[in-house]
C-alpha positions in Angstrom: -28.6 37.8 -39.9 -32.3 37.6 -40.9 -35.3 36.9 -38.5 -38.2 34.4 -38.6 -41.2 33.6 -36.8 -41.5 30.4 -35.1 -44.1 29.0 -32.7 -41.6 30.1 -29.8 -41.2 33.8 -31.0 -39.2 35.6 -33.2 -35.6 33.8 -34.0 -32.9 34.6 -35.6 -31.4 32.5 -38.6 -27.6 31.3 -37.5 -26.9 28.7 -40.2 -28.8 27.0 -43.4 -28.0 24.0 -45.2 -30.1 23.3 -48.5 -29.8 19.9 -50.0 -30.8 19.9 -53.7 -33.0 16.9 -54.5 -34.3 15.3 -57.6 -37.1 12.7 -58.3 -37.5 11.7 -62.0 -38.6 15.3 -63.5 -39.1 16.9 -60.4 -36.5 19.3 -59.1 -36.8 20.2 -55.3 -34.6 20.9 -51.9 -34.5 19.9 -48.4 -33.7 22.9 -45.8 -32.2 22.7 -42.6 -31.6 25.8 -40.5 -30.4 26.7 -37.2 -32.3 29.4 -35.2 -31.7 31.3 -32.1 -34.6 33.0 -30.2 -33.6 36.2 -28.5 -33.5 34.1 -25.0 -30.6 32.2 -26.5 -32.4 29.0 -27.2 -31.6 27.2 -30.2 -34.1 25.6 -32.7 -33.9 23.5 -35.6 -36.1 23.9 -38.7 -36.4 21.2 -41.5 -38.8 22.1 -44.6 -38.7 21.5 -48.1 -38.8 23.8 -51.2 -40.1 23.5 -54.6 -40.0 27.1 -55.8 -37.6 28.4 -53.3 -40.4 29.2 -50.6 -40.1 26.7 -47.3 -42.9 24.4 -47.3 -44.4 22.3 -44.2 -45.2 18.6 -44.5 -42.8 15.6 -44.4 -39.2 16.1 -45.6 -38.0 12.4 -47.2 -34.2 11.8 -47.8 -32.7 9.1 -49.7 -29.3 7.8 -48.2 -27.6 9.6 -50.8 -29.0 12.9 -49.5 -28.2 12.3 -46.1 -24.6 12.0 -47.4 -24.9 15.4 -49.3 -26.5 16.8 -46.0 -23.2 15.3 -43.8 -20.8 17.0 -46.1 -22.5 20.5 -46.5 -22.7 20.3 -42.8 -18.8 20.3 -42.3 -18.8 24.1 -43.2 -21.6 24.8 -40.5 -20.5 23.4 -37.3 -23.2 24.9 -35.2 -26.1 23.4 -37.3 -24.2 20.0 -37.1 -23.7 20.4 -33.6 -27.3 20.7 -33.3 -28.0 17.6 -35.4 -25.4 15.7 -33.8 -24.0 14.9 -37.1 
């Protein structure tokens, strides 16, 4: 699994869900990741991407985007549990 840096140290990517979105002609996606540190602590990282690279900043979801997230989480039970969805 992939390792990534967090403010709490290195963590391993456990699961990732990408929700594709569109506003007018703009295409982008919100990314939800479940990470686990070397000490076993679980973290949830939420970001958005416009060119494949994750960016920080506010992530905005419409009701239909939340429904897509719920559907995608059916295949990612650990992330769903962490988000309590």
